[in-house]
C-alpha positions in Angstrom: 18.8 9.6 7.5 17.2 7.0 9.7 13.7 8.2 8.7 14.5 8.0 5.0 15.9 4.5 5.4 12.9 3.4 7.4 10.6 4.7 4.6 12.6 2.8 2.0 12.3 -0.3 4.2 8.6 0.1 4.3 8.6 0.3 0.5 10.5 -2.9 0.2 8.0 -4.7 2.5 5.0 -3.4 0.4 6.7 -4.3 -2.9 7.4 -7.8 -1.6 3.8 -8.4 -0.6 2.2 -6.7 -3.6 -0.3 -8.8 -5.6 -0.9 -6.3 -8.4 0.6 -3.5 -10.4 -1.6 -0.8 -8.7 -0.2 -1.9 -5.3 3.3 -1.6 -6.6 2.5 1.8 -8.1 1.1 3.1 -4.8 4.0 1.8 -2.9 6.4 3.6 -5.2 4.3 6.8 -5.0 4.4 6.6 -1.2 8.2 6.4 -1.3 8.4 9.3 -3.8 6.0 11.4 -1.7 8.4 11.2 1.2 10.9 13.0 -1.0 8.5 15.7 -2.2 7.2 14.1 -5.4 3.4 14.2 -5.9 3.0 12.1 -9.1 4.4 8.8 -10.4 4.1 6.9 -13.6 5.5 3.4 -14.4 6.0 2.8 -18.2 6.7 -0.6 -19.7 9.5 -0.3 -22.2 9.1 -3.9 -23.5 6.3 -6.4 -23.7 6.7 -7.3 -20.0 3.0 -7.2 -19.2 1.5 -5.2 -22.0 0.6 -8.0 -24.5 3.4 -7.1 -26.9 3.0 -3.3 -26.9 4.4 -0.4 -24.9 2.1 0.6 -22.1 1.6 2.7 -19.0 1.5 0.2 -16.1 0.6 2.8 -13.4 -0.3 6.5 -13.5 -1.0 8.2 -10.2 -3.3 10.7 -11.9 -5.5 7.9 -13.0 -5.3 8.7 -16.8 -2.8 6.2 -18.3 -4.2 6.6 -21.8 -3.5 10.3 -21.9 0.0 9.7 -20.5 0.6 6.9 -22.9 -0.3 9.1 -25.9 2.5 11.5 -25.0 5.4 9.2 -23.8 6.5 7.6 -27.0 9.8 6.0 -28.2 10.9 8.8 -30.5 10.8 11.5 -27.8 14.3 12.6 -26.6 13.5 11.5 -23.1 12.9 7.9 -24.2 15.9 7.9 -26.5 18.2 9.1 -23.7 16.7 6.6 -21.3 17.5 3.8 -23.8 21.1 4.9 -24.0 21.8 5.8 -20.3 21.2 3.8 -17.2 21.4 6.6 -14.6 18.5 8.7 -13.4 18.1 12.3 -14.7 15.8 15.2 -14.5 14.0 16.5 -17.6 15.5 20.0 -17.0 19.0 18.5 -17.1 18.3 16.7 -20.3 16.8 19.8 -21.9 20.0 21.8 -21.0 22.2 18.9 -22.2 20.4 18.8 -25.6 20.2 22.6 -25.9 16.5 22.7 -26.6 14.5 25.9 -26.2 12.6 25.7 -22.8 9.2 26.7 -24.4 9.5 24.1 -27.1 10.6 21.5 -24.6 7.7 22.1 -22.3 5.2 21.7 -25.2 6.6 18.3 -25.9 6.0 17.0 -22.4 2.9 15.5 -20.8 0.9 18.2 -18.8 1.9 16.7 -15.5 5.6 17.0 -16.3 5.5 20.6 -17.6 6.2 22.2 -14.2 8.1 21.2 -11.0 10.9 18.7 -10.9 10.5 15.6 -13.1 12.9 12.8 -12.4 13.2 9.8 -14.8 14.5 6.5 -13.5 15.4 4.0 -16.3 15.7 0.3 -15.5 18.0 -1.7 -17.8 18.5 -5.4 -17.9 21.3 -7.0 -20.0 21.9 -3.7 -21.8 18.2 -3.2 -22.7 15.8 -0.6 -21.3 12.9 -2.6 -19.7 11.1 0.0 -17.5 10.8 3.7 -17.1 9.7 5.2 -13.7 8.9 8.9 -13.7 8.2 11.0 -10.6 7.2 14.7 -10.4 6.7 17.3 -7.8 6.8 21.1 -7.2 9.3 20.9 -4.3 11.0 17.6 -4.9 14.3 16.3 -3.7 16.6 15.5 -6.6 19.8 15.1 -4.5 22.1 12.2 -5.2 20.8 10.3 -2.2 17.2 10.7 -3.3 18.0 9.7 -6.9 19.8 6.6 -5.7 17.0 5.5 -3.5 14.3 6.0 -6.1 16.4 4.4 -8.8 16.9 1.3 -6.5 13.1 1.3 -6.0 12.5 1.3 -9.7 14.7 -1.8 -10.0 12.7 -3.4 -7.2 9.5 -2.6 -9.1 10.7 -4.3 -12.2 11.8 -7.4 -10.3 8.5 -7.4 -8.4 6.5 -7.3 -11.7 8.5 -10.2 -13.0 7.8 -12.1 -9.8 4.1 -11.4 -10.1 4.0 -12.7 -13.6 5.9 -15.9 -12.6 3.7 -16.5 -9.6 0.4 -16.3 -11.4 -0.7 -19.6 -12.7 -2.9 -17.8 -15.3 -2.8 -14.3 -16.7 -5.1 -12.5 -14.3 -5.6 -8.8 -15.1 -4.4 -6.2 -12.6 -8.0 -5.5 -11.6 -8.9 -9.2 -11.1 -5.8 -9.7 -9.0 -6.6 -6.6 -6.9 -10.2 -7.6 -6.3 -9.0 -11.0 -5.2 -6.5 -9.5 -2.8 -9.2 -7.3 -1.1 -11.4 -10.4 -0.9 -8.6 -12.1 1.0 -8.5 -9.3 3.4 -12.2 -9.8 4.3 -13.7 -6.9 2.2 -17.1 -7.4 0.6 -18.1 -6.4 -2.9 -19.3 -3.0 -2.0 -16.2 -2.2 0.1 -13.9 -3.4 -2.7 -15.8 -1.2 -5.2 -15.2 1.9 -3.0 -11.5 1.1 -2.4 -10.7 0.3 -6.1 -13.0 3.0 -7.5 -15.3 0.8 -9.6 -18.9 -0.3 -9.4 -20.0 -3.3 -7.4 -21.1 -4.9 -10.7 -17.5 -4.5 -12.0 -16.1 -6.0 -8.8 -18.4 -9.1 -9.3 -17.4 -9.3 -12.9 -13.7 -9.2 -12.1 -14.1 -11.9 -9.4 -16.2 -14.0 -11.8 -13.5 -13.7 -14.5 -10.8 -14.7 -12.1 -12.8 -17.7 -10.9 -13.2 -18.8 -14.5 -9.6 -18.4 -15.4 -8.5 -20.4 -12.3 -11.3 -23.0 -12.9 -12.9 -22.6 -9.5 -16.3 -21.6 -8.3 -15.7 -19.0 -5.6 -13.2 -16.3 -4.8 -12.2 -18.3 -1.7 -11.3 -21.3 -3.9 -9.4 -18.9 -6.2 -7.3 -17.6 -3.2 -6.6 -21.1 -2.0 -5.4 -22.2 -5.5 -3.2 -19.1 -5.8 -1.8 -19.7 -2.3 -1.0 -23.3 -3.1 0.7 -22.3 -6.4 2.8 -19.6 -4.6 3.8 -21.8 -1.7 7.6 -22.5 -1.8 8.6 -26.1 -2.1 9.4 -27.8 1.3 
């Protein structure tokens, strides 16, 4: 019990300090991994940070477009999540709806066709705003695990809102992440390896962030962001 609570405490610290959606996603995946889940996806159910359209905010398999194409509003999973606030596994929903297992499997993304898939809806004011899905072959779907992951999903939503409110301009996830690694002393080559993009792309992201913030260097950008985020005295 103490180990699980400690892991959740670590997640809360990471979520609080996160400067980008990828960071939030990785923190959520780390918590889910402690409960036997290997994959995680965070799906925007509103226009929260998707420029007015539904979008996959984080996918641990690195292929959000493929995932996005198969998680759509008309699917029974989405409809059920819109009407129910509690977490549920896809197998439980299949049995509840009385759908043939083979037909059900075909309708799911490849990563959700085996193992235990747990969906964690986040509602605000009676409206579905976020869907967090986790999957693993030997995952813990006990009431305690569900409650912990569901609480984490709510923290993720609140953290996304806080990120949007803190940013003086609309930096992309990649721009914000490159700036964060710069603040930790990483050079362009190191950031490229960490983030998984070319050094040219890192420079482009930093240049775009500088332009949006109307500064000349990443250091000036970080100083401006820090000043904007500083709580009033």
